[in-house]
C-alpha positions in Angstrom: 71.3 207.1 39.0 71.2 207.2 42.8 72.8 210.1 44.7 76.1 209.1 46.3 78.6 210.8 48.6 81.2 212.8 46.8 84.0 212.2 49.2 87.2 213.5 47.7 90.2 211.8 49.4 93.6 211.6 47.7 92.5 213.6 44.7 89.2 212.0 43.7 88.7 215.1 41.6 91.2 213.6 39.1 89.4 210.3 39.2 86.1 211.8 38.4 86.9 214.6 36.0 90.6 214.9 35.1 92.3 212.0 33.4 95.3 213.4 31.6 96.7 211.4 28.8 93.3 210.2 27.6 91.2 211.8 24.9 89.0 214.2 26.9 88.1 217.8 26.6 89.8 220.1 29.2 86.8 222.4 29.3 84.5 219.5 30.1 86.7 218.7 33.2 86.7 222.3 34.2 82.9 222.4 33.9 82.6 219.4 36.1 84.6 221.2 38.8 82.4 224.2 38.5 79.4 222.0 38.8 80.8 220.5 42.0 81.0 223.9 43.6 77.7 225.2 42.3 77.3 229.0 42.4 80.8 229.2 43.9 82.1 227.5 40.9 81.0 230.4 38.7 81.7 233.3 40.9 84.3 232.4 43.6 86.8 230.2 41.8 88.6 230.3 38.5 90.2 227.2 37.0 93.1 226.8 34.6 94.1 223.4 33.1 97.6 222.7 31.8 98.4 219.5 30.0 102.1 220.2 30.7 103.1 221.3 34.2 105.4 224.3 34.3 108.8 223.6 36.0 108.0 226.0 38.9 105.0 223.8 39.8 106.9 220.5 39.8 105.1 218.4 42.4 108.0 217.5 44.7 108.0 218.1 48.4 111.4 219.8 48.1 110.1 222.3 45.6 110.7 225.7 47.4 108.1 227.3 45.1 105.4 225.2 46.8 106.6 224.6 50.4 108.5 226.5 53.0 111.6 225.0 54.6 109.6 224.1 57.7 106.8 222.5 55.7 109.4 220.5 53.8 110.9 219.3 57.0 107.5 218.1 58.4 106.3 216.4 55.2 109.6 214.7 54.6 109.5 213.1 58.1 105.9 211.8 58.0 106.4 208.3 56.5 109.5 207.6 58.6 107.8 208.8 61.8 104.9 206.3 61.4 106.5 203.4 59.7 106.5 201.1 62.8 103.2 202.3 64.5 101.1 199.7 66.3 98.3 199.9 68.8 100.8 200.0 71.7 103.9 201.4 70.1 103.8 205.0 69.0 106.2 207.4 67.2 109.7 207.8 68.5 109.8 209.7 71.8 106.2 208.8 72.8 104.8 206.4 75.4 101.4 204.8 75.5 99.1 206.5 78.0 95.9 204.6 77.2 94.4 202.1 74.8 90.7 201.9 74.2 88.8 199.4 72.0 85.3 200.0 70.6 83.3 197.7 68.3 85.0 199.0 65.2 88.4 200.5 66.2 91.3 200.8 68.5 92.2 204.3 69.9 95.7 204.6 71.3 96.7 207.8 73.1 100.4 208.6 73.4 102.3 211.3 75.4 105.7 212.6 74.4 108.5 212.4 76.9 110.3 215.5 75.8 107.4 217.9 75.3 103.8 218.6 76.3 102.6 217.2 72.9 100.3 214.2 72.6 99.0 212.0 69.8 95.8 209.9 69.2 96.2 207.1 66.7 93.0 205.4 65.5 93.1 201.9 63.8 89.9 200.9 62.1 86.5 202.5 61.4 86.4 206.2 62.6 82.8 206.8 61.9 81.5 206.4 65.4 84.2 208.5 66.9 83.5 211.5 64.6 79.8 211.0 64.5 77.9 214.4 64.8 81.1 216.5 64.4 81.9 219.2 61.9 82.0 218.9 58.1 85.8 218.3 58.4 85.2 215.5 61.0 82.8 213.9 58.6 85.3 214.1 55.8 88.0 212.5 57.9 85.7 209.8 59.2 84.9 208.7 55.6 88.6 208.5 54.7 90.2 205.1 54.1 93.7 204.4 55.1 95.7 202.1 57.4 95.4 204.4 60.4 94.6 208.0 61.3 96.8 210.1 63.6 96.1 213.4 65.4 99.2 215.1 66.7 98.6 218.1 69.0 100.7 220.5 71.0 99.6 222.0 74.3 98.0 225.0 72.6 95.9 222.7 70.3 98.0 223.1 67.2 99.5 220.3 65.1 98.3 218.1 62.3 96.1 215.2 61.3 97.4 212.6 58.9 96.0 209.5 57.3 98.4 206.9 55.9 97.6 204.2 53.4 99.4 200.9 53.0 102.0 200.7 50.3 100.8 199.9 46.8 102.2 197.2 44.5 105.2 199.3 43.8 105.9 199.9 47.5 104.8 203.6 47.5 102.6 204.7 50.4 100.2 207.7 50.3 99.3 210.1 53.0 96.7 212.8 53.5 98.2 215.6 55.7 96.4 218.7 57.1 97.7 221.3 59.6 95.6 222.3 62.6 95.7 225.5 64.6 93.3 226.8 67.3 91.3 223.6 67.0 90.4 223.9 63.3 92.0 223.4 59.9 94.6 226.1 59.4 97.6 225.9 57.0 98.7 223.3 54.6 96.7 220.4 53.2 98.5 218.0 50.9 98.3 214.5 49.6 101.8 213.2 49.4 103.7 210.0 48.5 106.6 208.2 50.1 108.7 208.8 47.0 108.7 212.6 47.6 105.9 213.6 45.3 102.5 215.2 46.0 99.4 215.3 43.8 97.1 217.7 45.7 98.0 221.0 47.5 95.6 223.4 49.2 95.9 225.9 52.1 93.3 226.7 54.7 92.6 229.7 57.0 90.2 229.3 59.9 88.7 226.1 58.5 88.1 227.4 54.9 90.1 226.9 51.7 92.0 229.9 50.6 94.3 231.2 47.8 94.8 228.3 45.3 94.3 224.6 44.9 96.8 222.7 42.8 96.2 219.2 41.5 98.5 217.0 39.5 97.7 214.1 37.4 98.9 210.5 38.1 102.0 210.9 36.0 102.9 214.4 37.4 102.8 215.8 33.8 99.6 217.8 33.9 98.2 220.4 36.3 95.0 222.0 37.3 95.1 225.3 39.1 92.0 226.5 41.0 92.2 230.1 42.2 90.0 230.7 45.2 88.9 234.4 45.4 87.2 234.4 48.8 87.5 231.7 51.6 85.7 228.6 50.5 83.7 226.1 52.7 85.7 223.2 51.1 84.5 220.4 53.3 80.9 221.3 52.9 81.3 220.5 49.2 83.4 217.4 49.7 80.6 215.9 51.8 77.7 216.7 49.5 75.4 214.2 47.8 75.4 214.4 44.0 74.2 212.3 41.1 77.0 210.4 39.5 
């Protein structure tokens, strides 16, 4: 089999090695996760799989065991904020400052009228824009989605978000990650417009820390990954493996 990019967006881990509700061995799925992270999978992370998710880990944005009040406020507003975005019409309170077209995408830059914040929204292929960037940039460039938005305050804090078109049930999915001091810092979560999430991770100075929670498609099962020391997450997400 040919090597292929192991890009994990919107919980590809579950697609590859964790299909709850089907006959499969939990230890096998854990072994695949350990293989993904190589030596780190044996020494720096510990993995627990639960076929029944405990109530305290219920994957709802409003679960105070998972999210702070401020995080809940931000996450709950994402889909409403971007529901009417176009190349020349940005989020409420913003005005179009510039619009640039390349061979593969449109890049719209918006300034906010009530703050020093700004936002870049990219429609189309992001590969050329993020070419030669960091591992995180490469990860985001490979992401699918309807559009990609970069919200920044004057001190270079904010978030990146990728939003996909609604599925056949009218549910949209977004990949959200907080930014501080120019790199990934804080919350990283895959969320749905119905108030659920299926992937939760925290970052410090660009590296994954503490724990990684992943829920199955039906929100009934859970995998908990404990990260002992900061993990170069995006390095592993961009690696080439045999599948």
